[in-house]
C-alpha positions as CSV (number, residue, x, y, z in Angstrom):
1,M,81.0,78.5,97.0
2,E,84.7,79.3,97.5
3,D,85.3,79.4,93.8
4,L,82.4,81.8,93.4
5,S,83.7,84.0,96.2
6,L,87.1,84.1,94.5
7,L,85.6,85.0,91.2
8,E,83.6,87.8,92.8
9,T,86.8,89.1,94.5
10,M,88.7,89.1,91.2
11,I,85.8,90.9,89.4
12,S,85.9,93.6,92.1
13,I,89.6,94.0,91.8
14,M,89.5,94.2,88.0
15,A,86.7,96.8,88.2
16,A,88.7,98.9,90.6
17,W,91.8,98.5,88.4
18,L,89.8,99.8,85.4
19,L,89.4,103.0,87.3
20,L,93.2,103.3,87.3
21,V,93.4,102.5,83.6
22,G,91.0,105.4,83.0
23,V,93.1,107.7,85.2
24,S,96.3,106.6,83.4
25,C,94.8,107.3,79.9
26,W,93.7,110.7,81.1
27,A,97.2,111.4,82.5
28,H,98.7,110.3,79.2
29,R,96.5,112.6,77.1
30,Q,97.5,115.5,79.4
31,S,101.2,114.6,79.1
32,L,101.6,114.5,82.9
33,G,104.3,111.8,82.8
34,L,102.3,109.7,85.3
35,S,100.7,107.1,83.0
36,K,103.5,104.6,83.0
37,S,104.1,104.8,86.8
38,I,100.4,104.3,87.5
39,L,100.1,101.2,85.4
40,I,103.3,99.6,86.6
41,S,102.5,100.3,90.2
42,S,99.0,98.9,89.8
43,V,100.4,95.6,88.5
44,R,103.1,95.4,91.1
45,A,100.8,96.1,94.0
46,P,98.8,92.8,93.9
47,V,102.0,90.8,93.3
48,Q,103.7,92.4,96.3
49,L,100.6,91.9,98.5
50,L,100.5,88.3,97.5
51,L,104.1,87.8,98.4
52,L,103.5,89.6,101.7
53,A,100.6,87.3,102.5
54,L,102.9,84.3,101.8
55,V,105.6,85.4,104.3
56,L,103.4,87.2,106.8
57,H,103.1,84.1,109.1
58,W,106.9,83.8,109.1
59,L,107.3,87.5,109.9
60,F,104.9,87.3,112.8
61,D,106.8,84.4,114.3
62,I,109.9,86.5,114.7
63,R,110.6,86.9,118.4
64,S,114.0,88.6,118.3
65,H,114.0,92.4,118.4
66,W,117.0,92.3,116.1
67,G,115.0,90.3,113.7
68,Q,112.2,92.9,113.9
69,A,114.8,95.6,113.3
70,A,116.2,93.8,110.3
71,V,112.7,93.5,108.7
72,I,112.0,97.2,109.3
73,L,115.5,98.1,107.9
74,A,114.6,96.2,104.7
75,F,111.4,98.2,104.5
76,A,113.4,101.4,104.9
77,I,116.0,100.5,102.2
78,F,113.3,99.8,99.6
79,A,111.3,102.9,100.6
80,G,114.5,105.0,100.6
81,Y,115.3,103.8,97.1
82,N,111.8,105.0,95.9
83,A,112.1,108.3,97.7
84,A,115.6,109.0,96.2
85,S,114.2,108.9,92.7
86,F,112.7,112.3,93.4
87,H,116.1,113.8,94.2
88,T,118.7,115.0,91.7
89,R,121.5,113.2,93.6
90,F,120.1,109.7,93.8
91,Q,122.9,107.9,95.7
92,H,123.1,110.6,98.4
93,A,119.4,110.7,98.7
94,W,119.0,106.9,98.9
95,I,121.4,106.8,101.9
96,A,119.9,109.8,103.5
97,S,116.3,108.6,103.0
98,T,117.1,105.2,104.4
99,V,118.7,106.6,107.5
100,G,115.9,109.1,107.9
101,L,113.3,106.4,107.8
102,V,115.2,104.2,110.2
103,A,115.5,107.2,112.6
104,A,111.8,107.8,112.3
105,C,111.1,104.3,113.5
106,A,113.8,104.5,116.2
107,V,112.3,107.6,117.6
108,T,108.6,106.5,117.7
109,L,108.4,102.7,118.0
110,P,110.5,102.2,121.2
111,W,108.6,105.1,122.9
112,L,105.2,103.7,122.1
113,V,106.2,100.3,123.3
114,F,107.7,101.8,126.5
115,V,104.5,103.7,127.4
116,G,102.4,100.6,126.7
117,A,100.6,101.8,123.6
118,F,101.5,98.7,121.8
119,E,103.1,95.3,122.6
120,D,106.6,94.6,121.5
121,T,105.5,91.5,119.4
122,S,106.3,91.2,115.7
123,R,102.5,91.2,115.1
124,A,102.5,94.8,116.3
125,I,106.0,96.1,115.6
126,I,106.3,95.1,112.0
127,P,103.0,96.5,110.7
128,L,103.6,99.7,112.6
129,G,107.1,99.9,111.3
130,S,105.8,99.5,107.7
131,M,103.3,102.3,108.3
132,I,105.9,104.6,109.6
133,V,108.2,103.8,106.7
134,A,105.5,104.1,104.0
135,N,104.2,107.5,105.3
136,G,107.7,108.8,105.9
137,M,108.6,107.8,102.3
138,N,105.7,109.8,100.9
139,A,106.7,112.8,103.0
140,V,110.4,112.6,102.0
141,S,109.5,112.2,98.4
142,I,107.3,115.2,98.4
143,M,110.0,117.2,100.1
144,Y,112.6,116.2,97.6
145,E,110.3,117.0,94.7
146,R,109.6,120.4,96.2
147,L,113.2,121.2,96.7
148,K,114.1,120.6,93.1
149,P,114.5,123.7,90.9
150,A,111.9,123.7,88.1
151,N,111.8,125.6,84.8
152,G,114.8,127.7,85.6
153,Q,113.3,128.8,88.9
154,Q,115.1,128.8,92.2
155,A,114.6,125.7,94.3
156,A,112.4,126.0,97.3
157,T,113.8,126.5,100.8
158,V,113.9,123.7,103.3
159,K,111.1,125.3,105.2
160,E,108.9,125.3,102.1
161,G,109.9,121.7,101.4
162,L,109.0,120.6,104.9
163,H,105.8,122.5,104.9
164,T,104.7,120.9,101.7
165,A,105.7,117.4,102.8
166,M,103.7,117.7,106.1
167,I,100.5,119.0,104.5
168,S,99.0,115.5,103.9
169,P,99.6,114.0,107.4
170,I,98.5,117.2,109.2
171,N,95.4,117.5,107.0
172,T,94.5,113.9,107.8
173,L,94.9,114.6,111.5
174,K,92.7,117.7,111.2
175,V,89.7,116.0,109.5
176,V,89.8,112.6,111.2
177,G,86.4,111.8,112.5
178,L,84.8,114.7,110.5
179,V,85.6,113.8,106.9
180,H,87.9,110.8,107.2
181,M,87.3,107.4,108.9
182,P,90.8,105.8,108.9
183,G,91.4,102.2,108.1
184,I,92.5,101.1,111.6
185,F,89.4,102.7,113.2
186,V,87.1,101.0,110.7
187,G,89.0,97.7,110.8
188,M,88.9,97.4,114.6
189,I,85.1,98.2,114.7
190,L,84.5,95.5,112.0
191,A,86.6,93.1,114.1
192,G,84.3,93.7,117.1
193,S,86.3,96.2,119.2
194,T,84.6,99.1,121.0
195,V,84.4,102.5,119.4
196,F,86.5,104.0,122.1
197,A,89.3,101.3,121.7
198,A,89.3,101.8,118.0
199,A,89.4,105.6,118.3
200,S,92.3,105.4,120.8
201,A,94.4,103.1,118.7
202,Q,93.8,105.3,115.6
203,L,94.8,108.5,117.4
204,V,98.0,106.9,118.6
205,V,98.8,105.8,115.0
206,L,98.0,109.2,113.6
207,Y,100.2,111.0,116.1
208,M,102.9,108.5,115.4
209,I,102.7,109.1,111.6
210,V,102.9,112.9,112.0
211,A,105.9,112.8,114.3
212,S,107.7,110.1,112.4
213,S,107.1,111.7,109.0
214,F,108.6,115.0,110.3
215,T,111.6,113.2,111.8
216,A,112.2,111.3,108.5
217,C,112.1,114.6,106.5
218,V,114.5,116.5,108.8
219,V,117.0,113.7,109.1
220,S,116.9,113.0,105.4
221,F,117.5,116.6,104.4
222,L,120.3,117.2,106.9
223,L,122.1,114.0,105.9
224,V,121.8,114.5,102.1
225,K,123.1,118.0,102.6
226,H,126.0,116.7,104.7
227,L,126.9,114.0,102.1
228,H,126.9,116.6,99.4
229,R,129.2,118.9,101.3
230,V,131.6,116.0,102.0
231,V,131.7,115.1,98.3
232,V,132.2,118.7,97.2
233,G,134.8,119.3,99.9
234,S,136.8,116.2,98.9
């Protein structure tokens, strides 16, 4: 029975992956420059999730706050590296993005623990930190991409960059419960929690994501701008 269940799971994953193959082929035909990234990311994702599953029990056993901070810092470094690829000055952007993502976690996580929204255990802090870093990375990447000059046109202003970067998290907040049923809400209900408890936890997470994404964008922009001035000035 377990072998049959594993086979069904693999078939489901392969079927979903074929959707990405179709999207990748369409992107290649349209010369969008996304085909390679889609395929590579789709292959990396299951490997990374498998590695995460293997070390998750070790991560949840961490009791030191410094240990939790080190794990979140590692998340921020990798995410900052990915976000920096959307900026014309990679090294400056990598440093700035990493610091911005760390700042986003430092602003939101301690406050939510202090007010009792979540416990300060690794089982809560590390997943929440990964959510902040991942959503912040997306926002910073969009901001960097928006700020790049394209086709000889003048680069967008920082206000335009921030506005574009915050469209996705704000839109999610607008339509939650109307169009979108977020993962935490659905997951808690499936796990047996009450609807009210699931909705409360999801709202806290959504507020956290909007605030942290904005913080990450502002800090990243200010720092990358400062680093550029230092280099130019020297």
